[in-house]
Every structure is written in structure tokens, then in C-alpha cells.
C-alpha positions, 0 to 999 in steps of 0.5 A: 215908692215905685209902681208900674201900671199897665193899662189901655188908654180907655181905662184911664178914668176918675177911678185911676186918678183916685187910686193914685191920690190914695196911694201917694197921698200928699207926696209929689209924684212923677208920671211917665207915659210910654207905649207898652212893648211885648217883654219877650220882644224887648228882651230879644231886641236887647240880646240881638244888639251884640253881634256875639250874642246874635251869632250865639242865638242864631246858632242855637236856633239852628241847632234846635231846628236841626235837632242837634244837642250841643 
């Protein structure tokens, strides 16, 4: 089973722990904590890593700004 919880630190309470215990019962689990990032920002960063993608995206942005249809 794979589950992602996205919540604020202030929301971590006994109910959250109880929910985990109920869902996973006596199984061994692994907990990984990371700061949540905006998905759109993450996808854009991924696409901009490649110079070819970066040029294509920047050209598309320019085309939209200039009202050009390609």
C-alpha cells in the first residue's frame, strides 16, 4: 500500500497517528518527510532542465505573447 498525506505540521496530532495505525495495522511502515512544493513549479523546473525543452518552452511563451499561432 502506498499513501501520500499532504498536511501542515500543525495538523500532526494523535488522530493522524491513530489513522496510520488503523490503515496499516501491524505492518511495518516507512515514513519519509519532505517539504511540499507546488506541483506546477516542480514540473516546470523539470522541463526547464533540458536546454532543448527550455528553448522550445521559451519560444512557445514568446509566440503566445506575440499572438502567433504555430
